[in-house]
C-alpha positions in Angstrom: -41.9 207.9 42.0 -42.1 211.5 43.5 -38.7 211.4 43.8 -38.4 211.5 39.9 -41.5 214.1 39.0 -39.5 216.0 41.6 -35.9 216.6 40.9 -37.2 216.2 37.1 -39.5 219.3 37.5 -37.0 221.5 39.5 -34.3 220.1 36.9 -36.4 222.3 34.1 -37.5 224.9 36.4 -33.4 225.3 37.3 -32.7 225.9 33.5 -35.6 229.0 33.5 -38.8 227.0 32.4 -41.8 227.9 33.8 -44.6 226.9 31.8 -43.9 223.3 32.2 -45.9 220.5 30.5 -46.9 217.1 32.2 -47.8 214.5 30.3 -48.6 211.7 32.3 -50.9 208.2 32.1 -54.1 208.0 33.5 -54.7 209.8 36.2 -56.7 206.4 37.4 -53.1 204.5 37.9 -50.9 203.9 40.6 -48.3 206.0 38.9 -49.8 209.5 38.6 -50.4 210.7 42.1 -46.4 209.7 43.0 -45.0 211.8 39.8 -47.8 214.5 40.3 -47.1 215.0 43.6 -43.2 216.0 42.8 -44.0 218.0 39.9 -46.5 220.1 41.7 -43.9 220.4 44.7 -41.2 221.4 42.6 -43.3 224.0 40.8 -45.1 224.8 44.3 -41.5 225.9 45.5 -40.8 227.6 42.9 -43.7 230.1 43.1 -45.3 228.8 39.8 -48.4 228.1 39.9 -50.2 225.5 38.9 -51.8 225.4 34.9 -54.1 222.5 34.5 -54.3 223.1 30.6 -50.3 221.9 30.8 -51.4 218.9 31.8 -52.5 215.9 29.4 -53.3 212.2 29.9 -52.7 209.1 27.0 -52.0 206.2 27.5 -48.0 205.9 27.1 -48.3 203.4 24.5 -49.9 204.8 21.5 -47.6 207.2 20.2 -50.2 208.9 18.0 -52.0 209.8 21.7 -48.9 211.3 23.0 -48.6 213.6 19.3 -51.7 214.9 19.8 -51.5 216.2 23.3 -48.2 217.8 22.0 -50.7 219.4 19.2 -52.8 220.6 22.0 -50.4 222.0 24.0 -48.9 224.0 21.6 -51.7 225.4 19.8 -52.2 226.9 23.8 -51.6 231.0 23.4 -49.0 230.4 26.0 -47.4 227.3 24.8 -44.9 225.2 27.4 -41.4 225.7 27.0 -40.6 222.1 28.4 -42.1 218.8 28.7 -42.1 216.5 31.8 -42.8 213.4 30.5 -44.1 210.7 33.2 -42.8 207.5 31.5 -39.6 206.6 29.0 -42.3 205.5 26.2 -44.0 209.2 26.7 -40.4 210.5 26.6 -39.3 208.8 23.0 -42.8 209.8 21.4 -41.9 213.7 22.5 -38.4 213.5 21.6 -39.8 212.5 18.1 -42.4 215.1 18.0 -39.8 217.6 18.9 -37.4 216.6 16.0 -40.0 216.6 13.4 -41.1 219.6 14.1 -37.7 221.6 15.0 -38.8 222.4 18.8 
């Protein structure tokens, strides 16, 4: 799992992103920590500070939850320029949200 979080975040950084949102499942799940460590490692290596405001937790199955956290992220004064989704369902919800909002 850590292997997925690191290369995905590193790729976004290589594209020039410095404000990378992280939408994950419950932080108590076994899946969270390895993905978070990969995300955090890529940020640290690029000397990008971890911004807790860019991290959001959803159950991943409820599209409405994912859309709500996207609204929260994009209402920040300094919103993210990219999103790392912790699973495929969440990624599909985010892509759908982005299409609807021309992002």
